[in-house]
All heavy atoms as TSV, in Angstrom:
chain	resi	resn	atom	element	x	y	z
A	1	HIS	N	N	125.635	95.547	117.055
A	1	HIS	CA	C	124.465	96.385	116.910
A	1	HIS	C	C	124.296	96.837	115.461
A	1	HIS	O	O	123.230	96.771	114.905
A	1	HIS	CB	C	124.561	97.558	117.872
A	1	HIS	CG	C	123.404	98.486	117.816
A	1	HIS	ND1	N	122.138	98.079	118.203
A	1	HIS	CD2	C	123.287	99.771	117.427
A	1	HIS	CE1	C	121.314	99.098	118.044
A	1	HIS	NE2	N	122.001	100.134	117.579
A	2	TYR	N	N	125.386	97.301	114.841
A	2	TYR	CA	C	125.336	97.770	113.463
A	2	TYR	C	C	124.894	96.666	112.508
A	2	TYR	O	O	124.052	96.898	111.646
A	2	TYR	CB	C	126.714	98.305	113.031
A	2	TYR	CG	C	126.762	98.604	111.565
A	2	TYR	CD1	C	126.154	99.735	111.035
A	2	TYR	CD2	C	127.418	97.739	110.681
A	2	TYR	CE1	C	126.204	100.009	109.694
A	2	TYR	CE2	C	127.451	98.014	109.330
A	2	TYR	CZ	C	126.842	99.154	108.841
A	2	TYR	OH	O	126.885	99.405	107.512
A	3	HIS	N	N	125.428	95.461	112.688
A	3	HIS	CA	C	125.075	94.357	111.792
A	3	HIS	C	C	123.594	94.030	111.887
A	3	HIS	O	O	122.966	93.735	110.877
A	3	HIS	CB	C	125.922	93.115	112.097
A	3	HIS	CG	C	127.366	93.316	111.817
A	3	HIS	ND1	N	127.859	93.479	110.567
A	3	HIS	CD2	C	128.420	93.429	112.655
A	3	HIS	CE1	C	129.163	93.674	110.612
A	3	HIS	NE2	N	129.526	93.653	111.879
A	4	TRP	N	N	123.036	94.102	113.096
A	4	TRP	CA	C	121.624	93.825	113.237
A	4	TRP	C	C	120.790	94.851	112.486
A	4	TRP	O	O	119.836	94.523	111.801
A	4	TRP	CB	C	121.237	93.802	114.726
A	4	TRP	CG	C	119.773	93.544	114.899
A	4	TRP	CD1	C	119.170	92.343	114.912
A	4	TRP	CD2	C	118.733	94.518	115.012
A	4	TRP	NE1	N	117.821	92.497	115.047
A	4	TRP	CE2	C	117.525	93.833	115.115
A	4	TRP	CE3	C	118.717	95.905	115.060
A	4	TRP	CZ2	C	116.312	94.473	115.250
A	4	TRP	CZ3	C	117.501	96.545	115.186
A	4	TRP	CH2	C	116.317	95.833	115.278
A	5	GLU	N	N	121.181	96.134	112.614
A	5	GLU	CA	C	120.451	97.191	111.920
A	5	GLU	C	C	120.528	97.005	110.409
A	5	GLU	O	O	119.559	97.166	109.704
A	5	GLU	CB	C	120.995	98.563	112.282
A	5	GLU	CG	C	120.646	98.974	113.708
A	5	GLU	CD	C	121.302	100.292	114.088
A	5	GLU	OE1	O	122.156	100.791	113.335
A	5	GLU	OE2	O	120.958	100.811	115.156
A	6	LYS	N	N	121.700	96.628	109.924
A	6	LYS	CA	C	121.869	96.413	108.496
A	6	LYS	C	C	121.000	95.246	108.030
A	6	LYS	O	O	120.326	95.319	107.007
A	6	LYS	CB	C	123.346	96.148	108.170
A	6	LYS	CG	C	123.635	96.011	106.706
A	6	LYS	CD	C	125.112	95.865	106.452
A	6	LYS	CE	C	125.396	95.691	104.993
A	6	LYS	NZ	N	126.792	95.485	104.717
A	7	ALA	N	N	121.002	94.152	108.794
A	7	ALA	CA	C	120.194	92.990	108.447
A	7	ALA	C	C	118.701	93.349	108.508
A	7	ALA	O	O	117.932	92.951	107.654
A	7	ALA	CB	C	120.499	91.829	109.389
A	8	SER	N	N	118.336	94.103	109.514
A	8	SER	CA	C	116.953	94.512	109.635
A	8	SER	C	C	116.521	95.363	108.461
A	8	SER	O	O	115.455	95.209	107.901
A	8	SER	CB	C	116.756	95.282	110.953
A	8	SER	OG	O	115.430	95.710	111.071
A	9	SER	N	N	117.385	96.265	108.043
A	9	SER	CA	C	117.099	97.116	106.898
A	9	SER	C	C	116.983	96.282	105.626
A	9	SER	O	O	116.082	96.488	104.820
A	9	SER	CB	C	118.214	98.150	106.737
A	9	SER	OG	O	118.032	98.889	105.569
A	10	SER	N	N	117.851	95.313	105.449
A	10	SER	CA	C	117.795	94.443	104.291
A	10	SER	C	C	116.508	93.638	104.266
A	10	SER	O	O	115.910	93.440	103.221
A	10	SER	CB	C	118.985	93.476	104.265
A	10	SER	OG	O	120.178	94.189	104.050
A	11	THR	N	N	116.087	93.178	105.433
A	11	THR	CA	C	114.867	92.404	105.513
A	11	THR	C	C	113.679	93.259	105.103
A	11	THR	O	O	112.819	92.811	104.350
A	11	THR	CB	C	114.674	91.858	106.937
A	11	THR	OG1	O	115.789	91.052	107.266
A	11	THR	CG2	C	113.416	91.038	107.044
A	12	ARG	N	N	113.637	94.490	105.553
A	12	ARG	CA	C	112.550	95.387	105.179
A	12	ARG	C	C	112.568	95.634	103.668
A	12	ARG	O	O	111.523	95.647	103.031
A	12	ARG	CB	C	112.647	96.712	105.921
A	12	ARG	CG	C	112.149	96.619	107.339
A	12	ARG	CD	C	111.981	98.004	107.938
A	12	ARG	NE	N	113.187	98.823	107.898
A	12	ARG	CZ	C	114.125	98.840	108.827
A	12	ARG	NH1	N	114.008	98.071	109.888
A	12	ARG	NH2	N	115.178	99.622	108.728
A	13	THR	N	N	113.748	95.837	103.105
A	13	THR	CA	C	113.852	96.065	101.687
A	13	THR	C	C	113.403	94.838	100.910
A	13	THR	O	O	112.670	94.942	99.924
A	13	THR	CB	C	115.295	96.449	101.284
A	13	THR	OG1	O	115.680	97.580	102.059
A	13	THR	CG2	C	115.407	96.764	99.811
A	14	THR	N	N	113.828	93.664	101.347
A	14	THR	CA	C	113.418	92.428	100.686
A	14	THR	C	C	111.913	92.284	100.762
A	14	THR	O	O	111.263	91.941	99.777
A	14	THR	CB	C	114.091	91.202	101.342
A	14	THR	OG1	O	115.495	91.361	101.255
A	14	THR	CG2	C	113.684	89.932	100.653
A	15	THR	N	N	111.354	92.540	101.914
A	15	THR	CA	C	109.910	92.399	102.092
A	15	THR	C	C	109.156	93.347	101.168
A	15	THR	O	O	108.161	92.957	100.587
A	15	THR	CB	C	109.536	92.707	103.562
A	15	THR	OG1	O	110.263	91.821	104.395
A	15	THR	CG2	C	108.071	92.520	103.796
A	16	SER	N	N	109.632	94.575	101.001
A	16	SER	CA	C	108.910	95.515	100.157
A	16	SER	C	C	109.209	95.308	98.662
A	16	SER	O	O	108.371	95.586	97.814
A	16	SER	CB	C	109.234	96.951	100.556
A	16	SER	OG	O	110.591	97.239	100.358
A	17	SER	N	N	110.376	94.815	98.303
A	17	SER	CA	C	110.749	94.629	96.903
A	17	SER	C	C	110.260	93.314	96.336
A	17	SER	O	O	109.912	93.247	95.160
A	17	SER	CB	C	112.268	94.678	96.742
A	17	SER	OG	O	112.770	95.921	97.156
A	18	THR	N	N	110.215	92.283	97.127
A	18	THR	CA	C	109.864	90.955	96.642
A	18	THR	C	C	108.476	90.891	96.029
A	18	THR	O	O	108.306	90.299	94.973
A	18	THR	CB	C	110.024	89.912	97.746
A	18	THR	OG1	O	111.393	89.950	98.179
A	18	THR	CG2	C	109.729	88.512	97.256
A	19	PRO	N	N	107.460	91.570	96.621
A	19	PRO	CA	C	106.153	91.513	95.964
A	19	PRO	C	C	106.172	92.067	94.541
A	19	PRO	O	O	105.524	91.529	93.653
A	19	PRO	CB	C	105.262	92.361	96.871
A	19	PRO	CG	C	105.912	92.295	98.200
A	19	PRO	CD	C	107.401	92.219	97.900
A	20	ARG	N	N	106.951	93.135	94.299
A	20	ARG	CA	C	107.026	93.680	92.948
A	20	ARG	C	C	107.671	92.690	91.998
A	20	ARG	O	O	107.255	92.584	90.859
A	20	ARG	CB	C	107.802	94.997	92.956
A	20	ARG	CG	C	106.938	96.137	93.421
A	20	ARG	CD	C	107.622	97.443	93.219
A	20	ARG	NE	N	107.899	97.955	94.560
A	20	ARG	CZ	C	108.851	98.772	94.877
A	20	ARG	NH1	N	109.676	99.200	93.969
A	20	ARG	NH2	N	109.014	99.182	96.109
A	21	VAL	N	N	108.668	91.984	92.471
A	21	VAL	CA	C	109.309	90.957	91.632
A	21	VAL	C	C	108.295	89.877	91.335
A	21	VAL	O	O	108.130	89.426	90.207
A	21	VAL	CB	C	110.569	90.386	92.334
A	21	VAL	CG1	C	111.098	89.194	91.562
A	21	VAL	CG2	C	111.624	91.458	92.463
A	22	ALA	N	N	107.561	89.457	92.370
A	22	ALA	CA	C	106.553	88.422	92.215
A	22	ALA	C	C	105.392	88.870	91.331
A	22	ALA	O	O	104.764	88.072	90.659
A	22	ALA	CB	C	106.042	87.968	93.568
A	23	GLU	N	N	105.114	90.178	91.299
A	23	GLU	CA	C	104.014	90.708	90.484
A	23	GLU	C	C	104.360	90.770	89.005
A	23	GLU	O	O	103.564	91.224	88.204
A	23	GLU	CB	C	103.629	92.108	90.979
A	23	GLU	CG	C	102.932	92.113	92.300
A	23	GLU	CD	C	102.712	93.531	92.820
A	23	GLU	OE1	O	103.044	94.501	92.101
A	23	GLU	OE2	O	102.222	93.667	93.947
A	24	GLY	N	N	105.542	90.385	88.652
A	24	GLY	CA	C	105.898	90.344	87.247
A	24	GLY	C	C	106.722	91.521	86.746
A	24	GLY	O	O	106.874	91.684	85.539
A	25	SER	N	N	107.242	92.335	87.635
A	25	SER	CA	C	108.105	93.434	87.210
A	25	SER	C	C	109.308	92.876	86.484
A	25	SER	O	O	109.897	91.873	86.903
A	25	SER	CB	C	108.561	94.245	88.428
A	25	SER	OG	O	109.572	95.143	88.047
A	26	GLN	N	N	109.662	93.503	85.378
A	26	GLN	CA	C	110.852	93.090	84.640
A	26	GLN	C	C	111.962	94.139	84.739
A	26	GLN	O	O	112.927	94.092	83.968
A	26	GLN	CB	C	110.493	92.814	83.180
A	26	GLN	CG	C	109.532	91.665	83.012
A	26	GLN	CD	C	109.208	91.387	81.560
A	26	GLN	OE1	O	109.760	91.979	80.647
A	26	GLN	NE2	N	108.286	90.471	81.346
A	27	ASP	N	N	111.842	95.045	85.689
A	27	ASP	CA	C	112.809	96.107	85.881
A	27	ASP	C	C	114.148	95.516	86.349
A	27	ASP	O	O	114.240	94.982	87.440
A	27	ASP	CB	C	112.286	97.102	86.914
A	27	ASP	CG	C	113.234	98.234	87.209
A	27	ASP	OD1	O	114.238	98.395	86.473
A	27	ASP	OD2	O	112.990	98.971	88.173
A	28	PRO	N	N	115.208	95.614	85.513
A	28	PRO	CA	C	116.504	95.024	85.891
A	28	PRO	C	C	117.099	95.636	87.155
A	28	PRO	O	O	117.757	94.930	87.915
A	28	PRO	CB	C	117.399	95.302	84.688
A	28	PRO	CG	C	116.542	95.816	83.613
A	28	PRO	CD	C	115.220	96.198	84.192
A	29	VAL	N	N	116.856	96.920	87.396
A	29	VAL	CA	C	117.409	97.555	88.594
A	29	VAL	C	C	116.772	96.931	89.837
A	29	VAL	O	O	117.468	96.607	90.802
A	29	VAL	CB	C	117.187	99.082	88.567
A	29	VAL	CG1	C	117.607	99.720	89.873
A	29	VAL	CG2	C	117.948	99.695	87.395
A	30	LEU	N	N	115.472	96.730	89.817
A	30	LEU	CA	C	114.772	96.101	90.950
A	30	LEU	C	C	115.280	94.685	91.145
A	30	LEU	O	O	115.610	94.281	92.268
A	30	LEU	CB	C	113.281	96.103	90.693
A	30	LEU	CG	C	112.428	95.382	91.741
A	30	LEU	CD1	C	112.557	96.046	93.098
A	30	LEU	CD2	C	110.986	95.318	91.297
A	31	HIS	N	N	115.370	93.897	90.089
A	31	HIS	CA	C	115.810	92.508	90.194
A	31	HIS	C	C	117.264	92.408	90.662
A	31	HIS	O	O	117.614	91.515	91.427
A	31	HIS	CB	C	115.605	91.790	88.869
A	31	HIS	CG	C	114.177	91.475	88.592
A	31	HIS	ND1	N	113.605	90.246	88.894
A	31	HIS	CD2	C	113.173	92.246	88.081
A	31	HIS	CE1	C	112.331	90.262	88.548
A	31	HIS	NE2	N	112.053	91.472	88.067
A	32	THR	N	N	118.105	93.330	90.192
A	32	THR	CA	C	119.511	93.337	90.596
A	32	THR	C	C	119.632	93.675	92.080
A	32	THR	O	O	120.413	93.062	92.818
A	32	THR	CB	C	120.316	94.320	89.734
A	32	THR	OG1	O	120.197	93.912	88.367
A	32	THR	CG2	C	121.772	94.364	90.126
A	33	THR	N	N	118.834	94.622	92.540
A	33	THR	CA	C	118.825	94.977	93.954
A	33	THR	C	C	118.364	93.828	94.809
A	33	THR	O	O	118.987	93.491	95.835
A	33	THR	CB	C	117.909	96.213	94.196
A	33	THR	OG1	O	118.415	97.311	93.420
A	33	THR	CG2	C	117.876	96.587	95.667
A	34	VAL	N	N	117.307	93.173	94.409
A	34	VAL	CA	C	116.802	92.014	95.160
A	34	VAL	C	C	117.848	90.900	95.130
A	34	VAL	O	O	118.076	90.230	96.151
A	34	VAL	CB	C	115.436	91.526	94.605
A	34	VAL	CG1	C	115.017	90.214	95.247
A	34	VAL	CG2	C	114.381	92.596	94.825
A	35	ALA	N	N	118.533	90.695	94.015
A	35	ALA	CA	C	119.570	89.676	93.937
A	35	ALA	C	C	120.679	89.936	94.974
A	35	ALA	O	O	121.131	89.012	95.651
A	35	ALA	CB	C	120.169	89.625	92.540
A	36	LYS	N	N	121.089	91.192	95.102
A	36	LYS	CA	C	122.118	91.539	96.088
A	36	LYS	C	C	121.641	91.232	97.508
A	36	LYS	O	O	122.403	90.718	98.331
A	36	LYS	CB	C	122.508	93.014	95.978
A	36	LYS	CG	C	123.287	93.331	94.716
A	36	LYS	CD	C	123.582	94.811	94.621
A	36	LYS	CE	C	124.366	95.165	93.383
A	36	LYS	NZ	N	124.646	96.609	93.295
A	37	ILE	N	N	120.400	91.536	97.780
A	37	ILE	CA	C	119.846	91.271	99.116
A	37	ILE	C	C	119.768	89.777	99.366
A	37	ILE	O	O	120.131	89.283	100.438
A	37	ILE	CB	C	118.470	91.929	99.275
A	37	ILE	CG1	C	118.627	93.459	99.221
A	37	ILE	CG2	C	117.788	91.496	100.566
A	37	ILE	CD1	C	117.337	94.224	99.046
A	38	VAL	N	N	119.319	89.041	98.372
A	38	VAL	CA	C	119.227	87.566	98.498
A	38	VAL	C	C	120.614	86.982	98.755
A	38	VAL	O	O	120.774	86.097	99.591
A	38	VAL	CB	C	118.576	86.963	97.231
A	38	VAL	CG1	C	118.727	85.454	97.200
A	38	VAL	CG2	C	117.111	87.343	97.158
A	39	ILE	N	N	121.624	87.483	98.067
A	39	ILE	CA	C	122.992	87.002	98.254
A	39	ILE	C	C	123.489	87.353	99.646
A	39	ILE	O	O	124.017	86.510	100.369
A	39	ILE	CB	C	123.914	87.595	97.180
A	39	ILE	CG1	C	123.579	86.999	95.819
A	39	ILE	CG2	C	125.388	87.355	97.530
A	39	ILE	CD1	C	124.107	87.783	94.629
A	40	ASP	N	N	123.305	88.606	100.059
A	40	ASP	CA	C	123.817	89.054	101.363
A	40	ASP	C	C	123.115	88.385	102.531
A	40	ASP	O	O	123.718	88.173	103.577
A	40	ASP	CB	C	123.700	90.578	101.493
A	40	ASP	CG	C	124.701	91.317	100.653
A	40	ASP	OD1	O	125.665	90.687	100.171
A	40	ASP	OD2	O	124.524	92.535	100.474
A	41	THR	N	N	121.847	88.047	102.370
A	41	THR	CA	C	121.109	87.391	103.461
A	41	THR	C	C	121.131	85.877	103.339
A	41	THR	O	O	120.589	85.173	104.193
A	41	THR	CB	C	119.641	87.879	103.493
A	41	THR	OG1	O	119.026	87.591	102.235
A	41	THR	CG2	C	119.554	89.365	103.805
A	42	ASN	N	N	121.748	85.383	102.269
A	42	ASN	CA	C	121.867	83.945	102.023
A	42	ASN	C	C	120.507	83.249	102.006
A	42	ASN	O	O	120.325	82.186	102.574
A	42	ASN	CB	C	122.810	83.288	103.031
A	42	ASN	CG	C	123.322	81.955	102.549
A	42	ASN	OD1	O	123.425	81.726	101.351
A	42	ASN	ND2	N	123.614	81.061	103.482
A	43	CYS	N	N	119.544	83.884	101.340
A	43	CYS	CA	C	118.181	83.342	101.224
A	43	CYS	C	C	118.061	82.569	99.914
A	43	CYS	O	O	117.429	83.022	98.960
A	43	CYS	CB	C	117.156	84.463	101.281
A	43	CYS	SG	S	117.032	85.275	102.858
A	44	ASP	N	N	118.707	81.412	99.870
A	44	ASP	CA	C	118.695	80.536	98.697
A	44	ASP	C	C	119.135	81.267	97.429
A	44	ASP	O	O	118.406	81.295	96.422
A	44	ASP	CB	C	117.306	79.909	98.524
A	44	ASP	CG	C	117.320	78.718	97.598
A	44	ASP	OD1	O	118.423	78.180	97.299
A	44	ASP	OD2	O	116.236	78.310	97.132
A	45	PRO	N	N	120.331	81.864	97.462
A	45	PRO	CA	C	120.786	82.648	96.301
A	45	PRO	C	C	120.964	81.819	95.033
A	45	PRO	O	O	120.744	82.322	93.942
A	45	PRO	CB	C	122.104	83.247	96.770
A	45	PRO	CG	C	122.581	82.372	97.864
A	45	PRO	CD	C	121.327	81.852	98.529
A	46	GLU	N	N	121.334	80.545	95.184
A	46	GLU	CA	C	121.534	79.704	93.993
A	46	GLU	C	C	120.259	79.619	93.161
A	46	GLU	O	O	120.276	79.774	91.945
A	46	GLU	CB	C	122.003	78.293	94.366
A	46	GLU	CG	C	123.364	78.237	94.996
A	46	GLU	CD	C	123.325	78.366	96.525
A	46	GLU	OE1	O	122.244	78.625	97.108
A	46	GLU	OE2	O	124.402	78.219	97.142
A	47	THR	N	N	119.143	79.373	93.822
A	47	THR	CA	C	117.870	79.263	93.122
A	47	THR	C	C	117.488	80.586	92.491
A	47	THR	O	O	117.065	80.647	91.334
A	47	THR	CB	C	116.772	78.783	94.074
A	47	THR	OG1	O	117.128	77.496	94.568
A	47	THR	CG2	C	115.414	78.687	93.383
A	48	PHE	N	N	117.631	81.675	93.250
A	48	PHE	CA	C	117.290	82.981	92.701
A	48	PHE	C	C	118.110	83.274	91.452
A	48	PHE	O	O	117.557	83.694	90.438
A	48	PHE	CB	C	117.519	84.082	93.744
A	48	PHE	CG	C	117.109	85.452	93.246
A	48	PHE	CD1	C	115.822	85.891	93.431
A	48	PHE	CD2	C	118.023	86.259	92.593
A	48	PHE	CE1	C	115.434	87.153	92.953
A	48	PHE	CE2	C	117.653	87.510	92.106
A	48	PHE	CZ	C	116.347	87.953	92.292
A	49	LEU	N	N	119.418	83.036	91.517
A	49	LEU	CA	C	120.279	83.353	90.391
A	49	LEU	C	C	120.008	82.468	89.184
A	49	LEU	O	O	120.154	82.894	88.036
A	49	LEU	CB	C	121.756	83.260	90.805
A	49	LEU	CG	C	122.181	84.272	91.859
A	49	LEU	CD1	C	123.611	83.989	92.333
A	49	LEU	CD2	C	122.057	85.699	91.365
A	50	ARG	N	N	119.601	81.229	89.407
A	50	ARG	CA	C	119.298	80.317	88.294
A	50	ARG	C	C	117.944	80.604	87.651
A	50	ARG	O	O	117.770	80.386	86.454
A	50	ARG	CB	C	119.328	78.862	88.756
A	50	ARG	CG	C	120.695	78.269	88.674
A	50	ARG	CD	C	120.672	76.762	88.887
A	50	ARG	NE	N	121.550	76.523	90.002
A	50	ARG	CZ	C	121.216	75.966	91.156
A	50	ARG	NH1	N	120.027	75.509	91.336
A	50	ARG	NH2	N	122.081	75.835	92.114
A	51	THR	N	N	116.990	81.052	88.455
A	51	THR	CA	C	115.623	81.175	87.941
A	51	THR	C	C	115.219	82.587	87.571
A	51	THR	O	O	114.242	82.758	86.826
A	51	THR	CB	C	114.606	80.630	88.966
A	51	THR	OG1	O	114.709	81.384	90.184
A	51	THR	CG2	C	114.859	79.154	89.238
A	52	ASN	N	N	115.907	83.599	88.044
A	52	ASN	CA	C	115.528	84.978	87.739
A	52	ASN	C	C	116.213	85.418	86.446
A	52	ASN	O	O	117.434	85.360	86.339
A	52	ASN	CB	C	115.915	85.896	88.903
A	52	ASN	CG	C	115.421	87.297	88.696
A	52	ASN	OD1	O	115.881	87.996	87.817
A	52	ASN	ND2	N	114.474	87.693	89.520
A	53	LEU	N	N	115.436	85.845	85.499
A	53	LEU	CA	C	115.951	86.214	84.182
A	53	LEU	C	C	116.212	87.699	84.017
A	53	LEU	O	O	116.711	88.129	82.960
A	53	LEU	CB	C	114.945	85.795	83.101
A	53	LEU	CG	C	114.559	84.324	83.083
A	53	LEU	CD1	C	113.460	84.083	82.053
A	53	LEU	CD2	C	115.761	83.458	82.808
A	54	PHE	N	N	115.916	88.506	85.035
A	54	PHE	CA	C	115.880	89.938	84.829
A	54	PHE	C	C	116.980	90.725	85.549
A	54	PHE	O	O	117.117	91.907	85.297
A	54	PHE	CB	C	114.511	90.497	85.215
A	54	PHE	CG	C	113.408	89.829	84.449
A	54	PHE	CD1	C	112.522	88.976	85.095
A	54	PHE	CD2	C	113.260	90.039	83.088
A	54	PHE	CE1	C	111.520	88.363	84.386
A	54	PHE	CE2	C	112.262	89.404	82.378
A	54	PHE	CZ	C	111.372	88.564	83.028
A	55	TYR	N	N	117.759	90.100	86.418
A	55	TYR	CA	C	118.838	90.852	87.078
A	55	TYR	C	C	120.003	91.053	86.102
A	55	TYR	O	O	120.137	90.302	85.122
A	55	TYR	CB	C	119.299	90.172	88.373
A	55	TYR	CG	C	120.020	88.849	88.188
A	55	TYR	CD1	C	121.370	88.811	87.982
A	55	TYR	CD2	C	119.310	87.646	88.223
A	55	TYR	CE1	C	122.035	87.597	87.806
A	55	TYR	CE2	C	119.955	86.449	88.058
A	55	TYR	CZ	C	121.316	86.419	87.852
A	55	TYR	OH	O	121.967	85.234	87.661
A	56	ASP	N	N	120.823	92.040	86.365
A	56	ASP	CA	C	121.989	92.320	85.529
A	56	ASP	C	C	123.118	91.366	85.923
A	56	ASP	O	O	123.731	91.515	86.957
A	56	ASP	CB	C	122.410	93.782	85.716
A	56	ASP	CG	C	123.596	94.190	84.852
A	56	ASP	OD1	O	124.421	93.320	84.512
A	56	ASP	OD2	O	123.677	95.372	84.528
A	57	SER	N	N	123.362	90.376	85.088
A	57	SER	CA	C	124.319	89.319	85.436
A	57	SER	C	C	125.753	89.837	85.553
A	57	SER	O	O	126.539	89.348	86.381
A	57	SER	CB	C	124.247	88.163	84.431
A	57	SER	OG	O	124.534	88.636	83.127
A	58	LEU	N	N	126.132	90.835	84.784
A	58	LEU	CA	C	127.467	91.404	84.885
A	58	LEU	C	C	127.635	92.103	86.232
A	58	LEU	O	O	128.636	91.873	86.942
A	58	LEU	CB	C	127.729	92.398	83.761
A	58	LEU	CG	C	129.108	93.077	83.769
A	58	LEU	CD1	C	130.223	92.034	83.661
A	58	LEU	CD2	C	129.207	94.071	82.624
A	59	THR	N	N	126.672	92.895	86.625
A	59	THR	CA	C	126.711	93.577	87.918
A	59	THR	C	C	126.759	92.594	89.069
A	59	THR	O	O	127.572	92.724	89.975
A	59	THR	CB	C	125.494	94.521	88.075
A	59	THR	OG1	O	125.522	95.496	87.025
A	59	THR	CG2	C	125.494	95.211	89.433
A	60	ILE	N	N	125.910	91.584	89.010
A	60	ILE	CA	C	125.859	90.599	90.097
A	60	ILE	C	C	127.112	89.740	90.098
A	60	ILE	O	O	127.639	89.392	91.147
A	60	ILE	CB	C	124.574	89.730	89.985
A	60	ILE	CG1	C	123.351	90.608	90.266
A	60	ILE	CG2	C	124.614	88.554	90.946
A	60	ILE	CD1	C	123.343	91.296	91.630
A	61	GLY	N	N	127.626	89.401	88.928
A	61	GLY	CA	C	128.863	88.625	88.873
A	61	GLY	C	C	130.010	89.344	89.570
A	61	GLY	O	O	130.759	88.766	90.338
A	62	GLN	N	N	130.120	90.655	89.314
A	62	GLN	CA	C	131.163	91.443	89.966
A	62	GLN	C	C	130.881	91.576	91.466
A	62	GLN	O	O	131.799	91.556	92.275
A	62	GLN	CB	C	131.237	92.836	89.325
A	62	GLN	CG	C	131.744	92.798	87.910
A	62	GLN	CD	C	131.593	94.122	87.197
A	62	GLN	OE1	O	130.844	95.002	87.597
A	62	GLN	NE2	N	132.304	94.249	86.071
A	63	TYR	N	N	129.615	91.668	91.827
A	63	TYR	CA	C	129.227	91.826	93.216
A	63	TYR	C	C	129.590	90.610	94.051
A	63	TYR	O	O	130.017	90.717	95.181
A	63	TYR	CB	C	127.707	92.074	93.278
A	63	TYR	CG	C	127.172	92.371	94.639
A	63	TYR	CD1	C	127.335	93.628	95.220
A	63	TYR	CD2	C	126.466	91.417	95.363
A	63	TYR	CE1	C	126.822	93.915	96.467
A	63	TYR	CE2	C	125.943	91.700	96.604
A	63	TYR	CZ	C	126.127	92.949	97.153
A	63	TYR	OH	O	125.617	93.240	98.388
A	64	ILE	N	N	129.442	89.419	93.464
A	64	ILE	CA	C	129.675	88.208	94.261
A	64	ILE	C	C	131.095	87.653	94.133
A	64	ILE	O	O	131.431	86.712	94.851
A	64	ILE	CB	C	128.674	87.085	93.902
A	64	ILE	CG1	C	128.770	86.686	92.444
A	64	ILE	CG2	C	127.264	87.489	94.264
A	64	ILE	CD1	C	127.845	85.567	92.047
A	65	GLU	N	N	131.935	88.209	93.272
A	65	GLU	CA	C	133.304	87.717	93.121
A	65	GLU	C	C	134.015	87.586	94.468
A	65	GLU	O	O	134.644	86.569	94.735
A	65	GLU	CB	C	134.109	88.639	92.214
A	65	GLU	CG	C	133.880	88.379	90.754
A	65	GLU	CD	C	134.688	89.325	89.876
A	65	GLU	OE1	O	135.174	90.374	90.357
A	65	GLU	OE2	O	134.837	88.996	88.698
A	66	ASP	N	N	133.958	88.619	95.292
A	66	ASP	CA	C	134.645	88.596	96.579
A	66	ASP	C	C	133.776	88.041	97.697
A	66	ASP	O	O	134.281	87.526	98.683
A	66	ASP	CB	C	135.095	90.010	96.977
A	66	ASP	CG	C	136.151	90.542	96.024
A	66	ASP	OD1	O	136.940	89.738	95.517
A	66	ASP	OD2	O	136.156	91.761	95.786
A	67	ARG	N	N	132.476	88.151	97.563
A	67	ARG	CA	C	131.567	87.723	98.635
A	67	ARG	C	C	131.399	86.197	98.675
A	67	ARG	O	O	131.469	85.592	99.722
A	67	ARG	CB	C	130.195	88.368	98.467
A	67	ARG	CG	C	130.168	89.806	98.841
A	67	ARG	CD	C	128.796	90.416	98.505
A	67	ARG	NE	N	128.679	91.763	99.010
A	67	ARG	CZ	C	129.253	92.820	98.476
A	67	ARG	NH1	N	130.026	92.676	97.409
A	67	ARG	NH2	N	129.086	94.010	99.003
A	68	ASP	N	N	131.106	85.618	97.523
A	68	ASP	CA	C	130.803	84.189	97.484
A	68	ASP	C	C	131.132	83.645	96.081
A	68	ASP	O	O	130.217	83.459	95.267
A	68	ASP	CB	C	129.324	83.976	97.819
A	68	ASP	CG	C	129.037	82.557	98.277
A	68	ASP	OD1	O	129.899	81.687	98.094
A	68	ASP	OD2	O	127.954	82.346	98.837
A	69	PRO	N	N	132.421	83.447	95.789
A	69	PRO	CA	C	132.828	83.083	94.422
A	69	PRO	C	C	132.164	81.837	93.865
A	69	PRO	O	O	132.012	81.732	92.651
A	69	PRO	CB	C	134.345	82.860	94.561
A	69	PRO	CG	C	134.745	83.572	95.808
A	69	PRO	CD	C	133.542	83.564	96.702
A	70	HIS	N	N	131.734	80.902	94.702
A	70	HIS	CA	C	131.108	79.698	94.140
A	70	HIS	C	C	129.756	80.008	93.509
A	70	HIS	O	O	129.219	79.214	92.739
A	70	HIS	CB	C	130.981	78.590	95.210
A	70	HIS	CG	C	129.737	78.654	96.046
A	70	HIS	ND1	N	129.638	79.453	97.149
A	70	HIS	CD2	C	128.555	78.021	95.901
A	70	HIS	CE1	C	128.444	79.315	97.675
A	70	HIS	NE2	N	127.756	78.458	96.947
A	71	LEU	N	N	129.180	81.182	93.782
A	71	LEU	CA	C	127.919	81.575	93.147
A	71	LEU	C	C	128.144	82.126	91.753
A	71	LEU	O	O	127.200	82.250	90.984
A	71	LEU	CB	C	127.211	82.631	93.987
A	71	LEU	CG	C	126.616	82.165	95.293
A	71	LEU	CD1	C	126.033	83.354	96.080
A	71	LEU	CD2	C	125.538	81.111	95.078
A	72	ALA	N	N	129.361	82.492	91.423
A	72	ALA	CA	C	129.661	83.062	90.109
A	72	ALA	C	C	129.765	81.937	89.088
A	72	ALA	O	O	130.797	81.351	88.875
A	72	ALA	CB	C	130.963	83.855	90.165
A	73	PHE	N	N	128.644	81.634	88.468
A	73	PHE	CA	C	128.623	80.574	87.464
A	73	PHE	C	C	128.165	81.092	86.135
A	73	PHE	O	O	127.761	82.186	85.968
A	73	PHE	CB	C	127.730	79.399	87.878
A	73	PHE	CG	C	126.375	79.754	88.377
A	73	PHE	CD1	C	125.330	79.977	87.513
A	73	PHE	CD2	C	126.116	79.874	89.738
A	73	PHE	CE1	C	124.064	80.288	87.965
A	73	PHE	CE2	C	124.867	80.187	90.204
A	73	PHE	CZ	C	123.845	80.406	89.308
């Protein structure tokens, strides 16, 4: 039950944050947050990490070390 609520919450956050990213926001905090959600939901994180120029790479690198080390490139 808890995992579903967490996933549901992440989906809502992704849905509300993604349009701002698509609208051209360059806010690193927003992009870093969306990157974490993309990683946690496994929504094509490789593409997001390769193509998004605005997330904080140090923060995300540390975030994915234990979660999915093959993404740390």
